[in-house]
C-alpha positions in Angstrom: 69.6 124.4 173.5 69.2 128.1 174.1 72.8 129.0 173.6 72.6 127.9 170.0 69.5 130.0 169.3 70.0 132.9 167.0 69.6 136.2 168.8 67.2 138.9 167.7 70.2 140.8 166.3 70.4 141.4 162.5 72.1 138.3 161.2 74.8 139.5 159.0 77.2 141.1 161.4 80.9 141.0 160.9 81.3 138.8 163.9 80.0 135.8 161.9 82.7 136.4 159.3 85.7 134.1 159.1 88.9 136.1 159.3 91.0 135.9 156.2 88.6 133.6 154.3 86.7 135.4 151.5 84.8 133.7 148.7 82.9 135.0 145.7 79.2 135.1 145.8 77.4 135.3 142.5 74.2 136.8 143.8 72.4 137.6 140.5 75.3 136.9 138.2 78.7 138.5 137.6 77.7 142.2 137.8 76.0 141.8 141.2 78.6 139.4 142.5 80.5 140.2 145.7 82.9 138.6 148.2 81.9 137.4 151.6 83.6 135.8 154.6 80.4 134.5 156.1 80.7 131.0 157.2 77.6 129.9 155.3 79.3 131.2 152.1 82.8 129.9 152.8 81.7 126.3 153.7 82.0 124.0 150.7 84.2 126.4 148.7 87.3 124.8 147.3 90.5 126.0 149.0 91.8 127.5 145.8 88.9 129.9 145.7 89.2 131.2 149.3 91.1 134.5 149.5 92.9 136.2 152.4 91.2 139.5 151.8 88.0 140.9 150.4 90.0 143.1 148.0 92.0 140.1 146.7 88.8 138.2 146.1 87.2 141.1 144.2 90.3 141.7 142.1 90.6 138.0 141.2 87.1 136.9 140.7 85.4 140.2 139.5 88.2 142.0 137.6 86.0 143.2 134.8 82.9 144.0 136.8 81.5 147.2 135.2 79.1 147.7 138.1 81.9 147.9 140.7 79.6 146.0 143.1 82.3 143.9 144.7 84.9 146.8 145.1 82.2 149.1 146.4 81.5 146.7 149.3 85.0 147.1 150.6 85.6 149.3 153.6 87.1 152.7 152.5 90.7 151.9 153.5 90.7 148.9 151.1 89.3 150.8 148.2 91.7 150.8 145.2 93.1 154.1 144.1 91.9 155.7 140.8 94.8 154.0 139.0 93.8 151.6 136.3 93.6 148.4 138.2 94.3 145.2 136.3 97.3 145.4 134.1 99.0 142.2 133.2 101.9 143.0 135.4 99.7 142.1 138.4 99.4 138.5 137.2 100.6 136.0 139.7 103.0 133.5 138.3 101.7 129.9 138.5 98.5 130.9 140.3 95.5 130.7 138.1 91.8 130.7 139.3 88.5 130.2 137.6 86.6 133.3 136.6 82.9 132.8 135.9 82.4 135.9 133.7 78.8 135.3 132.6 78.3 131.9 134.1 79.9 128.5 133.5 79.9 128.6 129.7 81.8 132.0 129.5 84.2 131.2 132.3 87.9 131.5 131.9 91.0 131.2 134.0 93.1 134.2 135.1 96.3 134.8 137.1 95.3 138.4 138.0 
């Protein structure tokens, strides 16, 4: 039906994003990875890998991203300060997630 047809608008507007549901997208590997709340990206993602904010997603999934791709996608008010970001003190007790550093074989788990 016509009301389900996509409009001529550019497709990736924020209106399609799910509030408070961000997931990691490994576009061309770790360095180009970013976080998205688009429904198409979120669907099928395990609950443990869905984050409340884009910043939390970037910090958790891409903590060692030299390119800064994920963080640079954040709106300015979410940008981290110039402080060194990921000290061990930021680790969450009893909350570990998978980090796919350079793909599956180099993946590890982190509580950052």
